N, C-alpha and C positions, 0 to 999 in steps of 0.2 A: 108398450110404447113402440113407436115406429123407429126402425133403425136407419141410420144414414151410413151407407157403405161408401167409403172413400177410396178412390183409386190410388194405387201405389205408384210412386214416381220411378223413373229409370234407375235411380240409385238403389232402391229396394230390390229391384229384379237382379241387378248386378251382385248384390250381397247374397240373395238367395241362390244365385247360380254357383257361387263359390262356397256356399255353406257346407256341402258335404265333402269337399276336397281339402278344406284347410283345417278342420277340427280332427281330434284324435279318433281312432278307429271305433272305440266303444261308443263315443259320442255320435259318430255318423250313423251307426247301427241304430241307436235309439231314436235319433232324429228322423231317419228314413222311415221307421215304422209309424211315426206320428205325423208324417208329411200331409196327410189328408185332413188334419184337424184345422178348423177355421173358427176364429173368435171375432171376426170383423163385425163391428156395429154393436156388440153386446155390452150390456152394463155389467159391473162387477160389484154386486152387493154383498153376497156371501159365497163361500166355497161349496155350499150345499147345491148350488145351481150348476156346478162344473163336474164333468165326468173325470175319471182317472187319466184318460188319455189327454184331456184338455189341460189339466193341471200339470201333467208331465211335459207337455209341449211348452207351456209357459216357462217351466223351469229350465229345460234344456236350451231353448233359444235365448232366454235371459242369460244363462251362462256364457253362451257363445258371443252375445253382444258385449257382455262385460269383458270377456277376454280380448275381443277385437279393439274395443275403445280404450280400455284401461291399460292393457299390456302391449298391444301392437300398435296403439296410437293411431288407429284408423279413424277417418272422418266419414260418418254414416248419417247423412241428413235425412233419415227416414220420415221425419215429421216436418220437413220444411214447409213453411206456409201454414202450419197448423198452430192453434192456440189452446191452452188449457186454463179454465177458470178454477182457482183453488179457494173453496170456501172453508174457513177455519173458525168454527164456534169455540173449539178447544185448542189451546196453544200446543205447539210441538216444535222441537228442534229437528229431530231426525226426519220426520215425515215431510216437513216443509223443505229442508235442504235437499233430501234425496229426490223429491218430486221436481223441484225447480232445476236442480242440477241435471237430472236425467232427461227431462224434456228439452232442455237447452242443448245437451250434448247430441241429442238426435235431431237437432235443427229446429225445434219448435219454440213457441214463445209462452212462458208461464205468466199468469196474471193472479197475483195474490190478493185475496179479499178477506179482511177480518170481518167479524160479525157486525161491528159498528160502521163498516164501510158500505154495507148494503142493507136492503129493506126486508131481508128474508124473515117472514113471520111477524113483521112489525107493521110497516106501512104498506106492504104488499104481500100477497099470499105466496106460498111455495109454487103454486101454479103459474102466477105471473113471473116469478123469478126464473123458473124452468124455461118458459117460453122466451123470455128476453135472452137468457144465456144461449139458448139453442140457436138464436139468430146471429149471435155475435162471436161465438167460439165453437170449437169442434168436440170438446170433451170437458166434463166437470169432475173434479175431485172434491168431495165434501167430508169434512171432519166434524161430526155433529154429536150432540148429546143424545138425541133420540133416533133410533133406527127408522121410525115412522117418517122422519123428515126426508131421509134417502128414498123411501118408497114413494113419497108424494112427488119428489123431484123426478124420479124415474118414470113415474106414471104419465107426467105431463111433458117431459122433455123429448125431443126428437134426436138427441145425441146421447152417447153413452154416459152413465153416471158411475163413478167409482167411489167405493167406500173407503175413505181415509181413516176412519174409525167411527164407531157408533157404540151405544150401550150394549148392543147384542153381539157384534163381531168386529174383528180387525183383520180381514183377510190378507191385505198386503203385508202386514207384519209377519204373518205365518209363511207367506211366500219367501220372504227374505230369509227366514230361519231354515226353511227347507232347502234353499239354495246353498246356504252355509253348510248344512249337514251333507248335502249331496257333493259339494266340493271336498269336504273332509273324508267322507267314507266311500265316495264313488257311486253308491246305490243307497236308496232309502229303504228298499224292501228288506224285511227281516229285522230292522233295528227295533230295539225296545227302548222307549223313551218314557221317563217318569216326570210327571208334573206335580210339583209340590207348592201349593198356594191356594188362593181362593178361586171360586168358579166364576172368572170374569170373561170379558169379551174375547181376550186372546185365547183362552182356553176353549171357548165356544168354537172359534174358527179351527183350532187344532182338532177338536173332537169331530167336526163335520168334514175333515179331510184326511186325517191320518190313516184310517183303514183303506181309503182309496189308493194310497201309496204303498200299502203293505207294511205299515208301521204298527207295532204293538204298543198300546198306550196304557199307562198305569198312573192313576190320578189319586192324589191325597189332598183332600180339602178339610178344613175344620168344620165341625158341626154347625149347621146354619149358614154355611157359605158355599154350598154345593152348586154345581152348574144348574141351569134352568132345566126343568123336567123335560120340556120338548126337545132340548138339545141332547139330553141323556138318551132319550128314546130313539132319536135319529142315529146317535153314535152306536148304540147297541145294534140297531138294524144293519148299519154299514159294516160293523165288526163281523156279524154273522154272515153277511153277504160275501165279504172278501176274505173270510177265514183268518181274521186277526184276533188277537187277545185284547180285551178291554177290562181293566180292573178299576173299580171305584171303591175307595176306602177313606177313613179318617186317620189312618195310621201311616205317617211318612216313612217308617222303617219298612213296612210291607210294600209300599209303592217303590221304594228305592232298590229293593233287593233284586239283583240280577240284571239291572238296566245298563244299557250302553251310555245313556246320557241322562243327567238329572237337570231339570229345567224348572225355573220359577218366573214370575212376573213381578211388576211393581206390587209391592205388598199392599199398598193403599192407593186406590185410584183417586184422581183429582175429584174433590167434592165429597169424598167419603172418609176423610181423615180420622176423625174421632170415632165414628161408627165402627170401622174395621180394625183399628189398632187393638182393641180389647180382644177381638176374636182370633187374631193372628198371632198374638204373643206366644201361644202354646205351640205354634208350628214353626220351629226354628230349624235351619239347616246347620247341622253340627258335623264335627269330624267323624263322629261315629256314624252318622247317617251317610256321609260321603263314601265311607268304606264298604257300603252295601252294594254298590254297583260293580260291574265287571268290565269296565272299559279296557280293551286289550291293546290299544295302539300306543300306550305309553307305559314305561316301566318304573316310573317314580314311586316312592314309598307311600305318598299320601296325596290328597287332593288340594288344589289351591282354589280358594273361592274368591272371586273378585266382587267387591261390593261397590256398585256405581249408584249414586243417589237417584238418578232418573233412568238408568238402564233398565229396559223392560225384561230382558233375559239375562240370567246369570248362568254361565255354563260351569258345571262342576264335574270335571273328569280328572283322570290321573295324570296331572302334569308335574314334572319334577321341579320346574322353575317358573317363576312368575312371568318373565318375558314371553315364554311359549304360550302360556294361558292368555295373556293379553293379546297376543297375535291373533288367536282364535276369536276374541271378542271384537277386535278391529275388523276382522274378516266379515263378521256378521253385520256390523255397523255399515259396511260398504255395500251390503246386499239389500238395501232398501228398495223402494219401488222404481229405483233408477233405470232398470233394464227392461221393464215389462210394458211400457206404454204403447209402443208402436203396434203391438198385436191387435189392439182394439180398433185399428183403422183398416 
């Protein structure tokens, strides 16, 4: 697709000028080393398409924007005069709210479109929809059933297309989780993270990016619910290239042993309820399983597991009290796609 490079207004330049002077020293060092990275005009379909430096740049500047807007109460209309079309074939609370809130906080105008509000794939083709939206807005976020829908939109649109979720991947979800871990640990490199659950779209995005950030990944899935073969092959290649560990097993105890963080996703995705319930019943997160990891930052005697009905990620680390654990969960919920949009302009 052709890219549309949008010029930054004076507010952006003022923000960039103060970027290195107002943030912590470690943050400035990392940001300075990534200052030449540019993502302008690019679509965001999978993390496979982005280099380690590009992902790090997204995370570091997203963290800075979050700090300035949320904690310092700065007004940064970096997207003033810009609009985003939000196509949602699948419902969502967090993706919708974080997208609308984030785009508005940066001065832009979000336009929410349910599947019944538009003619995508019904009365008009994806090609027609892409061309119409390209003429009326500046960027599109699509939360769809099939990844091929995103690829069709991207092929025909002249503006960036963002993957809000597809059956193949969920990249903005993983960026939010990486930002949470980065805020908690200071650095992602060297962490060992265990995934316990089925091989779904969130795990696919995790596998296509963890090694690029120096994260060791240990995955336990039930038999018959492994990640897609092509994703496994790409993850193995990346692990070898970046010198990280990748473990694939059907034993959750093996995956959990020695990890810093235990992670899971929604046990049953929308539309797959009865099919997956049977396969996942044998893969439970128990107290014994939680004792296998070696989280060093808390001294509590046991893990606290928070069960949220629709929460995608449950963090199981050594917290001595429930309020501390819930604080970590709230931190992650606040790190949705809110802080990343301006980069693509």
